[in-house]
C-alpha positions as protocol buffer text, in pm:
chain_id: "A"
residue {
  index: 1
  type: UNK
  ca { x: -1241 y: 1961 z: 904 }
}
residue {
  index: 2
  type: UNK
  ca { x: -1160 y: 1831 z: 1256 }
}
residue {
  index: 3
  type: UNK
  ca { x: -1041 y: 2009 z: 1564 }
}
residue {
  index: 4
  type: UNK
  ca { x: -881 y: 1683 z: 1700 }
}
residue {
  index: 5
  type: UNK
  ca { x: -566 y: 1558 z: 1499 }
}
residue {
  index: 6
  type: UNK
  ca { x: -655 y: 1203 z: 1558 }
}
residue {
  index: 7
  type: UNK
  ca { x: -1009 y: 1242 z: 1416 }
}
residue {
  index: 8
  type: UNK
  ca { x: -844 y: 1468 z: 1141 }
}
residue {
  index: 9
  type: UNK
  ca { x: -634 y: 1170 z: 1041 }
}
residue {
  index: 10
  type: UNK
  ca { x: -892 y: 922 z: 1054 }
}
residue {
  index: 11
  type: UNK
  ca { x: -1090 y: 1132 z: 789 }
}
residue {
  index: 12
  type: UNK
  ca { x: -786 y: 1168 z: 563 }
}
residue {
  index: 13
  type: UNK
  ca { x: -728 y: 778 z: 580 }
}
residue {
  index: 14
  type: UNK
  ca { x: -1088 y: 723 z: 516 }
}
residue {
  index: 15
  type: UNK
  ca { x: -1114 y: 935 z: 269 }
}
residue {
  index: 16
  type: UNK
  ca { x: -781 y: 800 z: 67 }
}
residue {
  index: 17
  type: UNK
  ca { x: -877 y: 459 z: 110 }
}
residue {
  index: 18
  type: UNK
  ca { x: -1252 y: 512 z: -44 }
}
residue {
  index: 19
  type: UNK
  ca { x: -1044 y: 703 z: -340 }
}
residue {
  index: 20
  type: UNK
  ca { x: -837 y: 430 z: -391 }
}
residue {
  index: 21
  type: UNK
  ca { x: -1082 y: 179 z: -369 }
}
residue {
  index: 22
  type: UNK
  ca { x: -1273 y: 387 z: -647 }
}
residue {
  index: 23
  type: UNK
  ca { x: -953 y: 377 z: -880 }
}
residue {
  index: 24
  type: UNK
  ca { x: -923 y: 9 z: -841 }
}
residue {
  index: 25
  type: UNK
  ca { x: -1274 y: -92 z: -889 }
}
residue {
  index: 26
  type: UNK
  ca { x: -1247 y: 121 z: -1239 }
}
residue {
  index: 27
  type: UNK
  ca { x: -914 y: -62 z: -1316 }
}
residue {
  index: 28
  type: UNK
  ca { x: -1078 y: -469 z: -1342 }
}
residue {
  index: 29
  type: UNK
  ca { x: -845 y: -694 z: -1511 }
}
residue {
  index: 30
  type: UNK
  ca { x: -540 y: -497 z: -1428 }
}
residue {
  index: 31
  type: UNK
  ca { x: -265 y: -509 z: -1144 }
}
residue {
  index: 32
  type: UNK
  ca { x: -457 y: -322 z: -830 }
}
residue {
  index: 33
  type: UNK
  ca { x: -346 y: 32 z: -756 }
}
residue {
  index: 34
  type: UNK
  ca { x: -308 y: -83 z: -388 }
}
residue {
  index: 35
  type: UNK
  ca { x: -20 y: -351 z: -524 }
}
residue {
  index: 36
  type: UNK
  ca { x: 187 y: -51 z: -689 }
}
residue {
  index: 37
  type: UNK
  ca { x: 137 y: 274 z: -482 }
}
residue {
  index: 38
  type: UNK
  ca { x: -36 y: 189 z: -138 }
}
residue {
  index: 39
  type: UNK
  ca { x: 172 y: 123 z: 153 }
}
residue {
  index: 40
  type: UNK
  ca { x: 41 y: 100 z: 530 }
}
residue {
  index: 41
  type: UNK
  ca { x: 335 y: 88 z: 769 }
}
residue {
  index: 42
  type: UNK
  ca { x: 254 y: -21 z: 1101 }
}
residue {
  index: 43
  type: UNK
  ca { x: 540 y: 242 z: 1283 }
}
residue {
  index: 44
  type: UNK
  ca { x: 432 y: 89 z: 1647 }
}
residue {
  index: 45
  type: UNK
  ca { x: 103 y: -23 z: 1803 }
}
residue {
  index: 46
  type: UNK
  ca { x: -41 y: 335 z: 1788 }
}
residue {
  index: 47
  type: UNK
  ca { x: 107 y: 500 z: 1498 }
}
residue {
  index: 48
  type: UNK
  ca { x: 61 y: 455 z: 1142 }
}
residue {
  index: 49
  type: UNK
  ca { x: 141 y: 598 z: 822 }
}
residue {
  index: 50
  type: UNK
  ca { x: -10 y: 582 z: 493 }
}
residue {
  index: 51
  type: UNK
  ca { x: 158 y: 681 z: 168 }
}
residue {
  index: 52
  type: UNK
  ca { x: 81 y: 694 z: -197 }
}
residue {
  index: 53
  type: UNK
  ca { x: 327 y: 851 z: -389 }
}
residue {
  index: 54
  type: UNK
  ca { x: 370 y: 1195 z: -265 }
}
residue {
  index: 55
  type: UNK
  ca { x: 69 y: 1197 z: 0 }
}
residue {
  index: 56
  type: UNK
  ca { x: 191 y: 1067 z: 320 }
}
residue {
  index: 57
  type: UNK
  ca { x: -98 y: 1062 z: 629 }
}
residue {
  index: 58
  type: UNK
  ca { x: 114 y: 1021 z: 982 }
}
residue {
  index: 59
  type: UNK
  ca { x: -120 y: 942 z: 1270 }
}
residue {
  index: 60
  type: UNK
  ca { x: 45 y: 999 z: 1604 }
}
residue {
  index: 61
  type: UNK
  ca { x: 201 y: 1302 z: 1587 }
}
residue {
  index: 62
  type: UNK
  ca { x: 131 y: 1369 z: 1941 }
}
residue {
  index: 63
  type: UNK
  ca { x: 312 y: 1078 z: 2029 }
}
residue {
  index: 64
  type: UNK
  ca { x: 640 y: 1182 z: 1854 }
}
residue {
  index: 65
  type: UNK
  ca { x: 930 y: 1329 z: 2048 }
}
residue {
  index: 66
  type: UNK
  ca { x: 1096 y: 1598 z: 1900 }
}
residue {
  index: 67
  type: UNK
  ca { x: 1429 y: 1502 z: 1966 }
}
residue {
  index: 68
  type: UNK
  ca { x: 1403 y: 1151 z: 1760 }
}
């Protein structure tokens, strides 16, 4: 997929957003899937986590200290 972890995270997040947008479009008239399952958390200025009921993508593994 991608050799650089940062590029891989961007591709996974992009694909996740596109998939959820398609699901949301199919559910017009109902509450958005985003309002139920999607959580976008800003951990700090350079790290982002996207979670959707069992799938979690974390950008910034290269900046995480193993002692934390």
